C-alpha positions as CSV (number, residue, x, y, z in Angstrom):
1,M,64.0,-80.3,187.5
2,S,62.8,-76.9,188.1
3,R,60.6,-74.6,185.8
4,K,61.0,-71.2,185.1
5,R,58.1,-69.4,186.1
6,P,56.1,-67.1,182.9
7,L,56.2,-63.5,183.5
8,P,53.1,-61.7,184.4
9,D,51.7,-59.8,181.0
10,D,52.9,-56.4,182.6
11,D,56.3,-57.2,182.6
12,F,57.1,-55.4,179.4
13,G,55.7,-58.5,177.7
14,D,53.8,-56.4,174.9
15,A,55.9,-53.9,174.6
16,P,57.0,-53.2,170.7
17,E,60.4,-54.8,169.6
18,S,62.7,-52.7,168.1
19,L,62.4,-52.7,164.1
20,T,65.5,-52.7,161.7
21,R,66.1,-51.0,158.9
22,K,65.2,-53.7,156.2
23,Q,61.8,-53.7,158.2
24,V,61.5,-50.0,158.3
25,Q,62.1,-49.9,154.4
26,E,59.4,-52.5,153.8
27,A,57.1,-50.6,155.5
28,I,57.8,-47.3,153.9
29,R,57.6,-49.2,150.7
30,K,53.9,-50.5,151.5
31,R,53.0,-47.5,153.0
32,Q,52.2,-49.0,156.3
33,P,51.5,-46.6,159.3
34,L,54.2,-46.9,162.0
35,I,52.5,-45.8,165.1
36,D,54.4,-46.5,168.3
37,A,57.6,-48.0,166.8
38,D,60.9,-48.3,168.1
39,M,63.8,-47.0,165.5
40,R,66.2,-46.2,168.3
41,G,69.3,-46.2,167.9
42,L,69.2,-47.1,164.2
43,D,70.9,-45.8,161.1
44,L,67.8,-44.8,158.4
45,S,69.9,-41.9,156.8
46,H,68.0,-41.0,153.4
47,L,64.8,-42.6,153.7
48,V,61.8,-40.8,152.5
49,F,58.7,-40.9,155.5
50,D,56.6,-38.8,153.4
51,G,52.8,-38.8,154.3
52,M,53.5,-41.1,157.2
53,N,52.2,-41.6,160.0
54,L,54.6,-42.2,162.6
55,S,52.7,-40.4,165.8
56,R,54.5,-41.4,169.1
57,T,57.4,-43.2,167.1
58,K,60.8,-43.7,169.1
59,F,63.6,-42.3,166.8
60,A,66.1,-41.4,169.9
61,D,69.6,-41.8,168.8
62,A,68.9,-42.6,165.8
63,V,70.7,-41.1,162.6
64,L,68.4,-39.8,160.1
65,T,70.5,-37.9,157.9
66,G,68.7,-36.7,154.9
67,C,65.5,-38.3,155.6
68,S,62.6,-36.5,154.5
69,F,59.6,-36.2,156.6
70,K,57.1,-33.9,154.1
71,A,53.5,-33.7,155.8
72,A,54.6,-36.4,158.2
73,D,52.6,-37.1,161.3
74,L,55.4,-36.8,164.2
75,T,52.9,-35.9,167.0
76,Y,54.9,-37.1,170.5
77,A,57.8,-38.4,168.1
78,S,61.0,-38.7,170.6
79,F,63.8,-37.5,168.4
80,W,65.6,-37.2,171.7
81,N,69.6,-37.1,170.8
82,A,68.9,-38.2,167.1
83,D,71.2,-36.5,164.2
84,L,68.9,-35.0,161.6
85,S,71.4,-33.2,159.9
86,E,70.0,-31.9,156.4
87,C,65.8,-32.9,157.1
88,N,63.0,-32.2,155.6
89,F,60.2,-31.3,158.1
90,E,58.0,-29.5,155.7
91,S,54.5,-29.1,156.3
92,A,54.9,-32.2,158.9
93,N,52.8,-32.5,162.4
94,L,55.5,-32.2,165.3
95,E,52.9,-30.9,167.8
96,N,54.2,-32.4,170.9
97,A,57.7,-34.1,169.6
98,D,60.6,-34.1,171.3
99,F,64.0,-32.9,169.6
100,D,65.8,-31.7,173.0
101,Y,69.6,-32.7,172.2
102,A,69.0,-33.3,168.4
103,N,71.1,-32.3,166.0
104,L,68.9,-30.0,163.6
105,N,71.6,-28.5,161.4
106,G,70.5,-27.8,157.6
107,A,66.8,-29.1,158.4
108,T,64.1,-27.3,157.3
109,L,60.6,-26.8,158.8
110,K,59.0,-25.3,156.2
111,G,54.9,-25.0,156.9
112,A,55.5,-27.3,160.0
113,R,53.1,-27.5,163.2
114,I,55.5,-27.2,166.0
115,K,52.6,-26.5,168.7
116,K,54.6,-27.7,172.3
117,A,57.6,-29.1,170.6
118,L,61.0,-29.6,172.8
119,F,63.7,-27.8,170.9
120,P,67.5,-27.9,171.7
121,L,67.0,-24.5,172.6
122,A,70.6,-24.3,174.1
123,F,72.3,-24.3,170.6
124,V,69.3,-23.2,168.4
125,P,67.2,-20.2,168.8
126,L,63.2,-20.5,168.7
127,A,63.4,-17.4,166.7
128,V,65.6,-19.6,164.0
129,I,63.0,-22.4,164.5
130,H,60.0,-19.9,163.5
131,E,62.1,-18.8,160.7
132,S,62.6,-21.9,159.0
133,V,58.6,-22.5,159.5
134,R,58.1,-19.5,158.4
135,S,59.9,-19.4,155.0
136,G,62.1,-22.7,155.0
137,A,65.2,-21.3,155.9
138,R,67.6,-24.4,157.0
139,V,68.4,-24.6,160.8
140,R,71.8,-23.3,161.8
141,M,72.8,-24.1,165.1
142,D,75.7,-23.5,167.6
143,A,78.3,-26.0,168.2
144,P,77.5,-27.6,171.5
145,P,80.2,-27.4,173.6
146,D,81.5,-30.9,173.2
147,E,82.0,-30.3,169.6
148,D,84.0,-27.3,170.1
149,R,87.1,-29.3,171.3
């Protein structure tokens, strides 16, 4: 009879598990911070994260259509390739956040802090981002090349 050896502690043994939509909704209801949470690939459409601490959260490949992040702390959050269409980031802290390849069409950034944030500049000019931060105008993106077909 052979026994499996236990994995060493540094083999991803303490890596956070990905949350479900239901777990995220419960955390929002209880107003619990979701620092370092893994929400990659989830459909979290139309949830309200207003005022929450979501620093270093992973939203890559998530569907966040119509979500509200008013005054949320999203420092170092990853929105890589996420659908953020029609999201509200009013007064949110987006410093060092990664929005590369994200769909920001229709999002608003009024009063958001965007220092060192990474935006999909191939599809939306920085001037459009700055105008949204200043005035609250909705971001309008050029269609990515694969959507022109």
